[in-house]
mmCIF file of the N, C-alpha and C atoms, coordinates in Angstrom:
data_MODEL
# 
_entry.id   MODEL 
# 
loop_
_atom_site.group_PDB 
_atom_site.id 
_atom_site.type_symbol 
_atom_site.label_atom_id 
_atom_site.label_alt_id 
_atom_site.label_comp_id 
_atom_site.label_asym_id 
_atom_site.label_entity_id 
_atom_site.label_seq_id 
_atom_site.pdbx_PDB_ins_code 
_atom_site.Cartn_x 
_atom_site.Cartn_y 
_atom_site.Cartn_z 
_atom_site.occupancy 
_atom_site.B_iso_or_equiv 
_atom_site.pdbx_formal_charge 
_atom_site.auth_seq_id 
_atom_site.auth_comp_id 
_atom_site.auth_asym_id 
_atom_site.auth_atom_id 
_atom_site.pdbx_PDB_model_num 
ATOM 1   N N  . UNK A 1 1  ? 83.091  130.157 104.810 1.00 0.00 ? 1  UNK A N  1 
ATOM 2   C CA . UNK A 1 1  ? 84.494  129.859 104.969 1.00 0.00 ? 1  UNK A CA 1 
ATOM 3   C C  . UNK A 1 1  ? 84.940  130.355 106.341 1.00 0.00 ? 1  UNK A C  1 
ATOM 4   N N  . UNK A 1 2  ? 85.481  129.440 107.144 1.00 0.00 ? 2  UNK A N  1 
ATOM 5   C CA . UNK A 1 2  ? 85.984  129.776 108.475 1.00 0.00 ? 2  UNK A CA 1 
ATOM 6   C C  . UNK A 1 2  ? 87.485  129.530 108.456 1.00 0.00 ? 2  UNK A C  1 
ATOM 7   N N  . UNK A 1 3  ? 88.247  130.591 108.578 1.00 0.00 ? 3  UNK A N  1 
ATOM 8   C CA . UNK A 1 3  ? 89.698  130.482 108.474 1.00 0.00 ? 3  UNK A CA 1 
ATOM 9   C C  . UNK A 1 3  ? 90.343  130.401 109.852 1.00 0.00 ? 3  UNK A C  1 
ATOM 10  N N  . UNK A 1 4  ? 91.378  129.581 109.954 1.00 0.00 ? 4  UNK A N  1 
ATOM 11  C CA . UNK A 1 4  ? 92.145  129.406 111.183 1.00 0.00 ? 4  UNK A CA 1 
ATOM 12  C C  . UNK A 1 4  ? 93.627  129.442 110.831 1.00 0.00 ? 4  UNK A C  1 
ATOM 13  N N  . UNK A 1 5  ? 94.464  129.783 111.809 1.00 0.00 ? 5  UNK A N  1 
ATOM 14  C CA . UNK A 1 5  ? 95.909  129.747 111.617 1.00 0.00 ? 5  UNK A CA 1 
ATOM 15  C C  . UNK A 1 5  ? 96.427  128.426 112.177 1.00 0.00 ? 5  UNK A C  1 
ATOM 16  N N  . UNK A 1 6  ? 97.212  127.704 111.347 1.00 0.00 ? 6  UNK A N  1 
ATOM 17  C CA . UNK A 1 6  ? 97.781  126.421 111.754 1.00 0.00 ? 6  UNK A CA 1 
ATOM 18  C C  . UNK A 1 6  ? 99.233  126.341 111.330 1.00 0.00 ? 6  UNK A C  1 
ATOM 19  N N  . UNK A 1 7  ? 99.961  125.430 111.933 1.00 0.00 ? 7  UNK A N  1 
ATOM 20  C CA . UNK A 1 7  ? 101.331 125.137 111.521 1.00 0.00 ? 7  UNK A CA 1 
ATOM 21  C C  . UNK A 1 7  ? 101.266 123.962 110.554 1.00 0.00 ? 7  UNK A C  1 
ATOM 22  N N  . UNK A 1 8  ? 101.792 124.155 109.347 1.00 0.00 ? 8  UNK A N  1 
ATOM 23  C CA . UNK A 1 8  ? 101.830 123.080 108.363 1.00 0.00 ? 8  UNK A CA 1 
ATOM 24  C C  . UNK A 1 8  ? 103.235 122.507 108.317 1.00 0.00 ? 8  UNK A C  1 
ATOM 25  N N  . UNK A 1 9  ? 103.353 121.245 107.969 1.00 0.00 ? 9  UNK A N  1 
ATOM 26  C CA . UNK A 1 9  ? 104.649 120.581 107.920 1.00 0.00 ? 9  UNK A CA 1 
ATOM 27  C C  . UNK A 1 9  ? 105.074 120.209 106.515 1.00 0.00 ? 9  UNK A C  1 
ATOM 28  N N  . UNK A 1 10 ? 104.217 120.439 105.538 1.00 0.00 ? 10 UNK A N  1 
ATOM 29  C CA . UNK A 1 10 ? 104.579 120.057 104.182 1.00 0.00 ? 10 UNK A CA 1 
ATOM 30  C C  . UNK A 1 10 ? 104.313 121.201 103.238 1.00 0.00 ? 10 UNK A C  1 
ATOM 31  N N  . UNK A 1 11 ? 105.115 121.562 102.299 1.00 0.00 ? 11 UNK A N  1 
ATOM 32  C CA . UNK A 1 11 ? 106.427 121.002 101.993 1.00 0.00 ? 11 UNK A CA 1 
ATOM 33  C C  . UNK A 1 11 ? 107.507 121.504 102.941 1.00 0.00 ? 11 UNK A C  1 
ATOM 34  N N  . UNK A 1 12 ? 107.203 122.541 103.699 1.00 0.00 ? 12 UNK A N  1 
ATOM 35  C CA . UNK A 1 12 ? 108.142 123.082 104.673 1.00 0.00 ? 12 UNK A CA 1 
ATOM 36  C C  . UNK A 1 12 ? 107.336 123.618 105.839 1.00 0.00 ? 12 UNK A C  1 
ATOM 37  N N  . UNK A 1 13 ? 107.933 123.605 107.039 1.00 0.00 ? 13 UNK A N  1 
ATOM 38  C CA . UNK A 1 13 ? 107.242 124.123 108.221 1.00 0.00 ? 13 UNK A CA 1 
ATOM 39  C C  . UNK A 1 13 ? 106.895 125.581 108.032 1.00 0.00 ? 13 UNK A C  1 
ATOM 40  N N  . UNK A 1 14 ? 105.615 125.932 108.213 1.00 0.00 ? 14 UNK A N  1 
ATOM 41  C CA . UNK A 1 14 ? 105.185 127.312 108.002 1.00 0.00 ? 14 UNK A CA 1 
ATOM 42  C C  . UNK A 1 14 ? 103.874 127.554 108.734 1.00 0.00 ? 14 UNK A C  1 
ATOM 43  N N  . UNK A 1 15 ? 103.571 128.827 108.960 1.00 0.00 ? 15 UNK A N  1 
ATOM 44  C CA . UNK A 1 15 ? 102.255 129.230 109.439 1.00 0.00 ? 15 UNK A CA 1 
ATOM 45  C C  . UNK A 1 15 ? 101.366 129.425 108.221 1.00 0.00 ? 15 UNK A C  1 
ATOM 46  N N  . UNK A 1 16 ? 100.156 128.913 108.274 1.00 0.00 ? 16 UNK A N  1 
ATOM 47  C CA . UNK A 1 16 ? 99.259  129.011 107.131 1.00 0.00 ? 16 UNK A CA 1 
ATOM 48  C C  . UNK A 1 16 ? 97.842  129.285 107.615 1.00 0.00 ? 16 UNK A C  1 
ATOM 49  N N  . UNK A 1 17 ? 97.061  129.908 106.754 1.00 0.00 ? 17 UNK A N  1 
ATOM 50  C CA . UNK A 1 17 ? 95.630  130.072 106.992 1.00 0.00 ? 17 UNK A CA 1 
ATOM 51  C C  . UNK A 1 17 ? 94.943  128.900 106.309 1.00 0.00 ? 17 UNK A C  1 
ATOM 52  N N  . UNK A 1 18 ? 94.145  128.148 107.058 1.00 0.00 ? 18 UNK A N  1 
ATOM 53  C CA . UNK A 1 18 ? 93.453  126.982 106.511 1.00 0.00 ? 18 UNK A CA 1 
ATOM 54  C C  . UNK A 1 18 ? 91.954  127.110 106.745 1.00 0.00 ? 18 UNK A C  1 
ATOM 55  N N  . UNK A 1 19 ? 91.195  126.443 105.903 1.00 0.00 ? 19 UNK A N  1 
ATOM 56  C CA . UNK A 1 19 ? 89.745  126.432 106.006 1.00 0.00 ? 19 UNK A CA 1 
ATOM 57  C C  . UNK A 1 19 ? 89.322  125.343 106.989 1.00 0.00 ? 19 UNK A C  1 
ATOM 58  N N  . UNK A 1 20 ? 88.262  125.588 107.747 1.00 0.00 ? 20 UNK A N  1 
ATOM 59  C CA . UNK A 1 20 ? 87.722  124.599 108.677 1.00 0.00 ? 20 UNK A CA 1 
ATOM 60  C C  . UNK A 1 20 ? 86.235  124.414 108.406 1.00 0.00 ? 20 UNK A C  1 
ATOM 61  N N  . UNK A 1 21 ? 85.655  123.281 108.788 1.00 0.00 ? 21 UNK A N  1 
ATOM 62  C CA . UNK A 1 21 ? 84.231  123.054 108.552 1.00 0.00 ? 21 UNK A CA 1 
ATOM 63  C C  . UNK A 1 21 ? 83.357  124.025 109.338 1.00 0.00 ? 21 UNK A C  1 
ATOM 64  N N  . UNK A 1 22 ? 82.190  124.316 108.793 1.00 0.00 ? 22 UNK A N  1 
ATOM 65  C CA . UNK A 1 22 ? 81.227  125.167 109.491 1.00 0.00 ? 22 UNK A CA 1 
ATOM 66  C C  . UNK A 1 22 ? 80.620  124.384 110.646 1.00 0.00 ? 22 UNK A C  1 
ATOM 67  N N  . UNK A 1 23 ? 80.649  124.907 111.871 1.00 0.00 ? 23 UNK A N  1 
ATOM 68  C CA . UNK A 1 23 ? 80.100  124.154 113.003 1.00 0.00 ? 23 UNK A CA 1 
ATOM 69  C C  . UNK A 1 23 ? 78.587  124.010 112.947 1.00 0.00 ? 23 UNK A C  1 
ATOM 70  N N  . UNK A 1 24 ? 77.888  124.899 112.272 1.00 0.00 ? 24 UNK A N  1 
ATOM 71  C CA . UNK A 1 24 ? 76.434  124.823 112.206 1.00 0.00 ? 24 UNK A CA 1 
ATOM 72  C C  . UNK A 1 24 ? 75.902  124.143 110.961 1.00 0.00 ? 24 UNK A C  1 
ATOM 73  N N  . UNK A 1 25 ? 76.737  123.421 110.229 1.00 0.00 ? 25 UNK A N  1 
ATOM 74  C CA . UNK A 1 25 ? 76.307  122.766 108.990 1.00 0.00 ? 25 UNK A CA 1 
ATOM 75  C C  . UNK A 1 25 ? 75.306  121.660 109.318 1.00 0.00 ? 25 UNK A C  1 
ATOM 76  N N  . UNK A 1 26 ? 74.189  121.650 108.605 1.00 0.00 ? 26 UNK A N  1 
ATOM 77  C CA . UNK A 1 26 ? 73.159  120.639 108.870 1.00 0.00 ? 26 UNK A CA 1 
ATOM 78  C C  . UNK A 1 26 ? 73.492  119.296 108.229 1.00 0.00 ? 26 UNK A C  1 
ATOM 79  N N  . UNK A 1 27 ? 74.433  119.267 107.287 1.00 0.00 ? 27 UNK A N  1 
ATOM 80  C CA . UNK A 1 27 ? 74.780  118.010 106.626 1.00 0.00 ? 27 UNK A CA 1 
ATOM 81  C C  . UNK A 1 27 ? 75.810  117.200 107.414 1.00 0.00 ? 27 UNK A C  1 
ATOM 82  N N  . UNK A 1 28 ? 76.857  117.876 107.913 1.00 0.00 ? 28 UNK A N  1 
ATOM 83  C CA . UNK A 1 28 ? 77.937  117.145 108.595 1.00 0.00 ? 28 UNK A CA 1 
ATOM 84  C C  . UNK A 1 28 ? 78.022  117.462 110.082 1.00 0.00 ? 28 UNK A C  1 
ATOM 85  N N  . UNK A 1 29 ? 77.248  118.427 110.580 1.00 0.00 ? 29 UNK A N  1 
ATOM 86  C CA . UNK A 1 29 ? 77.233  118.826 111.996 1.00 0.00 ? 29 UNK A CA 1 
ATOM 87  C C  . UNK A 1 29 ? 78.610  119.267 112.480 1.00 0.00 ? 29 UNK A C  1 
ATOM 88  N N  . UNK A 1 30 ? 79.377  119.937 111.594 1.00 0.00 ? 30 UNK A N  1 
ATOM 89  C CA . UNK A 1 30 ? 80.669  120.485 111.971 1.00 0.00 ? 30 UNK A CA 1 
ATOM 90  C C  . UNK A 1 30 ? 81.833  119.520 111.907 1.00 0.00 ? 30 UNK A C  1 
ATOM 91  N N  . UNK A 1 31 ? 81.631  118.308 111.429 1.00 0.00 ? 31 UNK A N  1 
ATOM 92  C CA . UNK A 1 31 ? 82.712  117.328 111.360 1.00 0.00 ? 31 UNK A CA 1 
ATOM 93  C C  . UNK A 1 31 ? 83.474  117.383 110.043 1.00 0.00 ? 31 UNK A C  1 
ATOM 94  N N  . UNK A 1 32 ? 82.940  118.042 109.027 1.00 0.00 ? 32 UNK A N  1 
ATOM 95  C CA . UNK A 1 32 ? 83.636  118.180 107.754 1.00 0.00 ? 32 UNK A CA 1 
ATOM 96  C C  . UNK A 1 32 ? 83.316  117.113 106.735 1.00 0.00 ? 32 UNK A C  1 
ATOM 97  N N  . UNK A 1 33 ? 82.505  116.155 107.079 1.00 0.00 ? 33 UNK A N  1 
ATOM 98  C CA . UNK A 1 33 ? 82.153  115.099 106.136 1.00 0.00 ? 33 UNK A CA 1 
ATOM 99  C C  . UNK A 1 33 ? 81.594  113.890 106.862 1.00 0.00 ? 33 UNK A C  1 
ATOM 100 N N  . UNK A 1 34 ? 81.484  112.811 106.095 1.00 0.00 ? 34 UNK A N  1 
ATOM 101 C CA . UNK A 1 34 ? 80.923  111.575 106.640 1.00 0.00 ? 34 UNK A CA 1 
ATOM 102 C C  . UNK A 1 34 ? 81.900  110.436 106.373 1.00 0.00 ? 34 UNK A C  1 
ATOM 103 N N  . UNK A 1 35 ? 82.157  109.644 107.372 1.00 0.00 ? 35 UNK A N  1 
ATOM 104 C CA . UNK A 1 35 ? 83.021  108.481 107.233 1.00 0.00 ? 35 UNK A CA 1 
ATOM 105 C C  . UNK A 1 35 ? 82.233  107.211 107.485 1.00 0.00 ? 35 UNK A C  1 
ATOM 106 N N  . UNK A 1 36 ? 82.547  106.169 106.724 1.00 0.00 ? 36 UNK A N  1 
ATOM 107 C CA . UNK A 1 36 ? 81.894  104.886 106.940 1.00 0.00 ? 36 UNK A CA 1 
ATOM 108 C C  . UNK A 1 36 ? 82.889  103.772 106.656 1.00 0.00 ? 36 UNK A C  1 
ATOM 109 N N  . UNK A 1 37 ? 82.698  102.677 107.359 1.00 0.00 ? 37 UNK A N  1 
ATOM 110 C CA . UNK A 1 37 ? 83.561  101.514 107.186 1.00 0.00 ? 37 UNK A CA 1 
ATOM 111 C C  . UNK A 1 37 ? 83.098  100.728 105.975 1.00 0.00 ? 37 UNK A C  1 
ATOM 112 N N  . UNK A 1 38 ? 84.062  100.209 105.209 1.00 0.00 ? 38 UNK A N  1 
ATOM 113 C CA . UNK A 1 38 ? 83.713  99.414  104.036 1.00 0.00 ? 38 UNK A CA 1 
ATOM 114 C C  . UNK A 1 38 ? 84.272  98.004  104.207 1.00 0.00 ? 38 UNK A C  1 
ATOM 115 N N  . UNK A 1 39 ? 83.618  97.053  103.561 1.00 0.00 ? 39 UNK A N  1 
ATOM 116 C CA . UNK A 1 39 ? 84.033  95.650  103.610 1.00 0.00 ? 39 UNK A CA 1 
ATOM 117 C C  . UNK A 1 39 ? 84.201  95.142  102.184 1.00 0.00 ? 39 UNK A C  1 
ATOM 118 N N  . UNK A 1 40 ? 85.045  94.110  102.017 1.00 0.00 ? 40 UNK A N  1 
ATOM 119 C CA . UNK A 1 40 ? 85.234  93.526  100.694 1.00 0.00 ? 40 UNK A CA 1 
ATOM 120 C C  . UNK A 1 40 ? 84.236  92.391  100.475 1.00 0.00 ? 40 UNK A C  1 
ATOM 121 N N  . UNK A 1 41 ? 84.411  91.627  99.392  1.00 0.00 ? 41 UNK A N  1 
ATOM 122 C CA . UNK A 1 41 ? 83.459  90.571  99.030  1.00 0.00 ? 41 UNK A CA 1 
ATOM 123 C C  . UNK A 1 41 ? 83.406  89.453  100.069 1.00 0.00 ? 41 UNK A C  1 
ATOM 124 N N  . UNK A 1 42 ? 84.508  89.219  100.786 1.00 0.00 ? 42 UNK A N  1 
ATOM 125 C CA . UNK A 1 42 ? 84.527  88.160  101.808 1.00 0.00 ? 42 UNK A CA 1 
ATOM 126 C C  . UNK A 1 42 ? 84.011  88.634  103.153 1.00 0.00 ? 42 UNK A C  1 
ATOM 127 N N  . UNK A 1 43 ? 83.667  89.890  103.278 1.00 0.00 ? 43 UNK A N  1 
ATOM 128 C CA . UNK A 1 43 ? 83.169  90.423  104.530 1.00 0.00 ? 43 UNK A CA 1 
ATOM 129 C C  . UNK A 1 43 ? 84.251  90.938  105.456 1.00 0.00 ? 43 UNK A C  1 
ATOM 130 N N  . UNK A 1 44 ? 85.482  91.027  104.956 1.00 0.00 ? 44 UNK A N  1 
ATOM 131 C CA . UNK A 1 44 ? 86.595  91.526  105.759 1.00 0.00 ? 44 UNK A CA 1 
ATOM 132 C C  . UNK A 1 44 ? 86.625  93.051  105.726 1.00 0.00 ? 44 UNK A C  1 
ATOM 133 N N  . UNK A 1 45 ? 87.140  93.634  106.787 1.00 0.00 ? 45 UNK A N  1 
ATOM 134 C CA . UNK A 1 45 ? 87.269  95.090  106.872 1.00 0.00 ? 45 UNK A CA 1 
ATOM 135 C C  . UNK A 1 45 ? 88.246  95.580  105.807 1.00 0.00 ? 45 UNK A C  1 
ATOM 136 N N  . UNK A 1 46 ? 87.832  96.559  104.989 1.00 0.00 ? 46 UNK A N  1 
ATOM 137 C CA . UNK A 1 46 ? 88.663  97.056  103.886 1.00 0.00 ? 46 UNK A CA 1 
ATOM 138 C C  . UNK A 1 46 ? 89.045  98.514  104.057 1.00 0.00 ? 46 UNK A C  1 
ATOM 139 N N  . UNK A 1 47 ? 88.832  99.082  105.223 1.00 0.00 ? 47 UNK A N  1 
ATOM 140 C CA . UNK A 1 47 ? 89.225  100.471 105.449 1.00 0.00 ? 47 UNK A CA 1 
ATOM 141 C C  . UNK A 1 47 ? 88.029  101.369 105.685 1.00 0.00 ? 47 UNK A C  1 
ATOM 142 N N  . UNK A 1 48 ? 88.316  102.643 105.847 1.00 0.00 ? 48 UNK A N  1 
ATOM 143 C CA . UNK A 1 48 ? 87.279  103.634 106.088 1.00 0.00 ? 48 UNK A CA 1 
ATOM 144 C C  . UNK A 1 48 ? 87.249  104.609 104.925 1.00 0.00 ? 48 UNK A C  1 
ATOM 145 N N  . UNK A 1 49 ? 86.079  104.815 104.360 1.00 0.00 ? 49 UNK A N  1 
ATOM 146 C CA . UNK A 1 49 ? 85.893  105.799 103.302 1.00 0.00 ? 49 UNK A CA 1 
ATOM 147 C C  . UNK A 1 49 ? 85.384  107.082 103.928 1.00 0.00 ? 49 UNK A C  1 
ATOM 148 N N  . UNK A 1 50 ? 85.822  108.226 103.385 1.00 0.00 ? 50 UNK A N  1 
ATOM 149 C CA . UNK A 1 50 ? 85.420  109.517 103.915 1.00 0.00 ? 50 UNK A CA 1 
ATOM 150 C C  . UNK A 1 50 ? 85.019  110.407 102.761 1.00 0.00 ? 50 UNK A C  1 
ATOM 151 N N  . UNK A 1 51 ? 83.855  111.006 102.861 1.00 0.00 ? 51 UNK A N  1 
ATOM 152 C CA . UNK A 1 51 ? 83.368  111.939 101.846 1.00 0.00 ? 51 UNK A CA 1 
ATOM 153 C C  . UNK A 1 51 ? 83.265  113.315 102.482 1.00 0.00 ? 51 UNK A C  1 
ATOM 154 N N  . UNK A 1 52 ? 83.955  114.303 101.899 1.00 0.00 ? 52 UNK A N  1 
ATOM 155 C CA . UNK A 1 52 ? 83.960  115.653 102.440 1.00 0.00 ? 52 UNK A CA 1 
ATOM 156 C C  . UNK A 1 52 ? 82.633  116.345 102.182 1.00 0.00 ? 52 UNK A C  1 
ATOM 157 N N  . UNK A 1 53 ? 82.249  117.198 103.119 1.00 0.00 ? 53 UNK A N  1 
ATOM 158 C CA . UNK A 1 53 ? 81.020  117.982 103.011 1.00 0.00 ? 53 UNK A CA 1 
ATOM 159 C C  . UNK A 1 53 ? 81.270  119.191 102.105 1.00 0.00 ? 53 UNK A C  1 
ATOM 160 N N  . UNK A 1 54 ? 80.201  119.773 101.598 1.00 0.00 ? 54 UNK A N  1 
ATOM 161 C CA . UNK A 1 54 ? 80.326  120.944 100.726 1.00 0.00 ? 54 UNK A CA 1 
ATOM 162 C C  . UNK A 1 54 ? 80.662  122.209 101.506 1.00 0.00 ? 54 UNK A C  1 
ATOM 163 N N  . UNK A 1 55 ? 80.552  122.195 102.830 1.00 0.00 ? 55 UNK A N  1 
ATOM 164 C CA . UNK A 1 55 ? 80.846  123.388 103.633 1.00 0.00 ? 55 UNK A CA 1 
ATOM 165 C C  . UNK A 1 55 ? 82.335  123.554 103.897 1.00 0.00 ? 55 UNK A C  1 
ATOM 166 N N  . UNK A 1 56 ? 83.176  122.618 103.442 1.00 0.00 ? 56 UNK A N  1 
ATOM 167 C CA . UNK A 1 56 ? 84.587  122.626 103.801 1.00 0.00 ? 56 UNK A CA 1 
ATOM 168 C C  . UNK A 1 56 ? 85.445  122.246 102.604 1.00 0.00 ? 56 UNK A C  1 
ATOM 169 N N  . UNK A 1 57 ? 86.526  122.977 102.410 1.00 0.00 ? 57 UNK A N  1 
ATOM 170 C CA . UNK A 1 57 ? 87.514  122.645 101.389 1.00 0.00 ? 57 UNK A CA 1 
ATOM 171 C C  . UNK A 1 57 ? 88.833  122.360 102.103 1.00 0.00 ? 57 UNK A C  1 
ATOM 172 N N  . UNK A 1 58 ? 89.206  121.089 102.312 1.00 0.00 ? 58 UNK A N  1 
ATOM 173 C CA . UNK A 1 58 ? 90.421  120.780 103.066 1.00 0.00 ? 58 UNK A CA 1 
ATOM 174 C C  . UNK A 1 58 ? 91.704  121.144 102.323 1.00 0.00 ? 58 UNK A C  1 
ATOM 175 N N  . UNK A 1 59 ? 91.611  121.382 101.013 1.00 0.00 ? 59 UNK A N  1 
ATOM 176 C CA . UNK A 1 59 ? 92.800  121.714 100.228 1.00 0.00 ? 59 UNK A CA 1 
ATOM 177 C C  . UNK A 1 59 ? 93.128  123.197 100.248 1.00 0.00 ? 59 UNK A C  1 
ATOM 178 N N  . UNK A 1 60 ? 92.246  124.021 100.795 1.00 0.00 ? 60 UNK A N  1 
ATOM 179 C CA . UNK A 1 60 ? 92.469  125.459 100.809 1.00 0.00 ? 60 UNK A CA 1 
ATOM 180 C C  . UNK A 1 60 ? 93.407  125.836 101.950 1.00 0.00 ? 60 UNK A C  1 
ATOM 181 N N  . UNK A 1 61 ? 94.579  126.332 101.602 1.00 0.00 ? 61 UNK A N  1 
ATOM 182 C CA . UNK A 1 61 ? 95.510  126.846 102.607 1.00 0.00 ? 61 UNK A CA 1 
ATOM 183 C C  . UNK A 1 61 ? 96.391  127.900 101.953 1.00 0.00 ? 61 UNK A C  1 
ATOM 184 N N  . UNK A 1 62 ? 96.676  128.950 102.693 1.00 0.00 ? 62 UNK A N  1 
ATOM 185 C CA . UNK A 1 62 ? 97.512  130.040 102.213 1.00 0.00 ? 62 UNK A CA 1 
ATOM 186 C C  . UNK A 1 62 ? 98.662  130.194 103.201 1.00 0.00 ? 62 UNK A C  1 
ATOM 187 N N  . UNK A 1 63 ? 99.886  130.033 102.712 1.00 0.00 ? 63 UNK A N  1 
ATOM 188 C CA . UNK A 1 63 ? 101.064 130.125 103.579 1.00 0.00 ? 63 UNK A CA 1 
ATOM 189 C C  . UNK A 1 63 ? 101.331 131.584 103.910 1.00 0.00 ? 63 UNK A C  1 
ATOM 190 N N  . UNK A 1 64 ? 101.437 131.875 105.194 1.00 0.00 ? 64 UNK A N  1 
ATOM 191 C CA . UNK A 1 64 ? 101.709 133.235 105.640 1.00 0.00 ? 64 UNK A CA 1 
ATOM 192 C C  . UNK A 1 64 ? 103.190 133.487 105.877 1.00 0.00 ? 64 UNK A C  1 
ATOM 193 N N  . UNK A 1 65 ? 103.828 132.584 106.621 1.00 0.00 ? 65 UNK A N  1 
ATOM 194 C CA . UNK A 1 65 ? 105.187 132.831 107.071 1.00 0.00 ? 65 UNK A CA 1 
ATOM 195 C C  . UNK A 1 65 ? 105.936 131.512 107.224 1.00 0.00 ? 65 UNK A C  1 
ATOM 196 N N  . UNK A 1 66 ? 107.048 131.321 106.500 1.00 0.00 ? 66 UNK A N  1 
ATOM 197 C CA . UNK A 1 66 ? 107.845 130.117 106.723 1.00 0.00 ? 66 UNK A CA 1 
ATOM 198 C C  . UNK A 1 66 ? 108.506 130.167 108.099 1.00 0.00 ? 66 UNK A C  1 
ATOM 199 N N  . UNK A 1 67 ? 108.553 129.042 108.773 1.00 0.00 ? 67 UNK A N  1 
ATOM 200 C CA . UNK A 1 67 ? 109.178 128.959 110.094 1.00 0.00 ? 67 UNK A CA 1 
ATOM 201 C C  . UNK A 1 67 ? 110.586 128.390 109.960 1.00 0.00 ? 67 UNK A C  1 
ATOM 202 N N  . UNK A 1 68 ? 111.521 128.855 110.781 1.00 0.00 ? 68 UNK A N  1 
ATOM 203 C CA . UNK A 1 68 ? 112.890 128.332 110.694 1.00 0.00 ? 68 UNK A CA 1 
ATOM 204 C C  . UNK A 1 68 ? 112.961 126.900 111.210 1.00 0.00 ? 68 UNK A C  1 
ATOM 205 N N  . UNK A 1 69 ? 114.002 126.202 110.752 1.00 0.00 ? 69 UNK A N  1 
ATOM 206 C CA . UNK A 1 69 ? 114.232 124.848 111.249 1.00 0.00 ? 69 UNK A CA 1 
ATOM 207 C C  . UNK A 1 69 ? 114.637 124.909 112.704 1.00 0.00 ? 69 UNK A C  1 
ATOM 208 N N  . UNK A 1 70 ? 114.269 123.876 113.463 1.00 0.00 ? 70 UNK A N  1 
ATOM 209 C CA . UNK A 1 70 ? 114.731 123.785 114.845 1.00 0.00 ? 70 UNK A CA 1 
ATOM 210 C C  . UNK A 1 70 ? 116.154 123.267 114.807 1.00 0.00 ? 70 UNK A C  1 
ATOM 211 N N  . UNK A 1 71 ? 117.075 124.032 115.364 1.00 0.00 ? 71 UNK A N  1 
ATOM 212 C CA . UNK A 1 71 ? 118.465 123.607 115.378 1.00 0.00 ? 71 UNK A CA 1 
ATOM 213 C C  . UNK A 1 71 ? 118.730 122.752 116.613 1.00 0.00 ? 71 UNK A C  1 
ATOM 214 N N  . UNK A 1 72 ? 119.609 121.781 116.423 1.00 0.00 ? 72 UNK A N  1 
ATOM 215 C CA . UNK A 1 72 ? 119.962 120.912 117.543 1.00 0.00 ? 72 UNK A CA 1 
ATOM 216 C C  . UNK A 1 72 ? 120.817 121.685 118.521 1.00 0.00 ? 72 UNK A C  1 
ATOM 217 N N  . UNK A 1 73 ? 120.584 121.476 119.795 1.00 0.00 ? 73 UNK A N  1 
ATOM 218 C CA . UNK A 1 73 ? 121.376 122.169 120.816 1.00 0.00 ? 73 UNK A CA 1 
ATOM 219 C C  . UNK A 1 73 ? 122.690 121.454 121.075 1.00 0.00 ? 73 UNK A C  1 
ATOM 220 N N  . UNK A 1 74 ? 122.769 120.186 120.757 1.00 0.00 ? 74 UNK A N  1 
ATOM 221 C CA . UNK A 1 74 ? 124.006 119.428 120.952 1.00 0.00 ? 74 UNK A CA 1 
ATOM 222 C C  . UNK A 1 74 ? 124.442 118.870 119.604 1.00 0.00 ? 74 UNK A C  1 
ATOM 223 N N  . UNK A 1 75 ? 125.719 118.633 119.408 1.00 0.00 ? 75 UNK A N  1 
ATOM 224 C CA . UNK A 1 75 ? 126.175 118.015 118.165 1.00 0.00 ? 75 UNK A CA 1 
ATOM 225 C C  . UNK A 1 75 ? 125.648 116.582 118.068 1.00 0.00 ? 75 UNK A C  1 
ATOM 226 N N  . UNK A 1 76 ? 125.634 115.997 116.873 1.00 0.00 ? 76 UNK A N  1 
ATOM 227 C CA . UNK A 1 76 ? 125.070 114.644 116.711 1.00 0.00 ? 76 UNK A CA 1 
ATOM 228 C C  . UNK A 1 76 ? 125.716 113.585 117.594 1.00 0.00 ? 76 UNK A C  1 
ATOM 229 N N  . UNK A 1 77 ? 127.004 113.725 117.916 1.00 0.00 ? 77 UNK A N  1 
ATOM 230 C CA . UNK A 1 77 ? 127.675 112.733 118.754 1.00 0.00 ? 77 UNK A CA 1 
ATOM 231 C C  . UNK A 1 77 ? 127.563 113.020 120.236 1.00 0.00 ? 77 UNK A C  1 
ATOM 232 N N  . UNK A 1 78 ? 126.899 114.068 120.627 1.00 0.00 ? 78 UNK A N  1 
ATOM 233 C CA . UNK A 1 78 ? 126.799 114.452 122.028 1.00 0.00 ? 78 UNK A CA 1 
ATOM 234 C C  . UNK A 1 78 ? 127.877 115.462 122.382 1.00 0.00 ? 78 UNK A C  1 
ATOM 235 N N  . UNK A 1 79 ? 128.025 115.726 123.655 1.00 0.00 ? 79 UNK A N  1 
ATOM 236 C CA . UNK A 1 79 ? 129.039 116.671 124.115 1.00 0.00 ? 79 UNK A CA 1 
ATOM 237 C C  . UNK A 1 79 ? 130.418 116.023 124.081 1.00 0.00 ? 79 UNK A C  1 
ATOM 238 N N  . UNK A 1 80 ? 131.440 116.842 123.897 1.00 0.00 ? 80 UNK A N  1 
ATOM 239 C CA . UNK A 1 80 ? 132.812 116.356 123.852 1.00 0.00 ? 80 UNK A CA 1 
ATOM 240 C C  . UNK A 1 80 ? 133.356 116.191 125.273 1.00 0.00 ? 80 UNK A C  1 
ATOM 241 N N  . UNK A 1 81 ? 134.231 115.215 125.452 1.00 0.00 ? 81 UNK A N  1 
ATOM 242 C CA . UNK A 1 81 ? 134.893 115.001 126.736 1.00 0.00 ? 81 UNK A CA 1 
ATOM 243 C C  . UNK A 1 81 ? 136.223 115.733 126.821 1.00 0.00 ? 81 UNK A C  1 
ATOM 244 N N  . UNK A 1 82 ? 136.642 116.371 125.726 1.00 0.00 ? 82 UNK A N  1 
ATOM 245 C CA . UNK A 1 82 ? 137.929 117.055 125.703 1.00 0.00 ? 82 UNK A CA 1 
ATOM 246 C C  . UNK A 1 82 ? 137.809 118.431 126.339 1.00 0.00 ? 82 UNK A C  1 
ATOM 247 N N  . UNK A 1 83 ? 138.891 118.903 126.969 1.00 0.00 ? 83 UNK A N  1 
ATOM 248 C CA . UNK A 1 83 ? 138.855 120.247 127.546 1.00 0.00 ? 83 UNK A CA 1 
ATOM 249 C C  . UNK A 1 83 ? 138.780 121.301 126.434 1.00 0.00 ? 83 UNK A C  1 
ATOM 250 N N  . UNK A 1 84 ? 138.239 122.486 126.724 1.00 0.00 ? 84 UNK A N  1 
ATOM 251 C CA . UNK A 1 84 ? 138.050 123.486 125.683 1.00 0.00 ? 84 UNK A CA 1 
ATOM 252 C C  . UNK A 1 84 ? 139.333 124.151 125.218 1.00 0.00 ? 84 UNK A C  1 
ATOM 253 N N  . UNK A 1 85 ? 140.457 124.025 125.963 1.00 0.00 ? 85 UNK A N  1 
ATOM 254 C CA . UNK A 1 85 ? 141.683 124.729 125.566 1.00 0.00 ? 85 UNK A CA 1 
ATOM 255 C C  . UNK A 1 85 ? 142.750 123.766 125.156 1.00 0.00 ? 85 UNK A C  1 
# 
């Protein structure tokens, strides 16, 4: 298990510890799995299938610290043209 700190966006912006693939894995060579293109019965492209390697669990994450929302510096309508007094 190789842990890294990342910013997650779901369900809320936060710092989290996440698992990453082993770079020396002989099965996936550090990519985390194998992807291949699939075709349907007519020979048309039907998307890419991805199978995760056993050296990596992409669902493992531990939230460390929720991050505050970024506040807008200007109001939604922009700056006012009226004098302040």
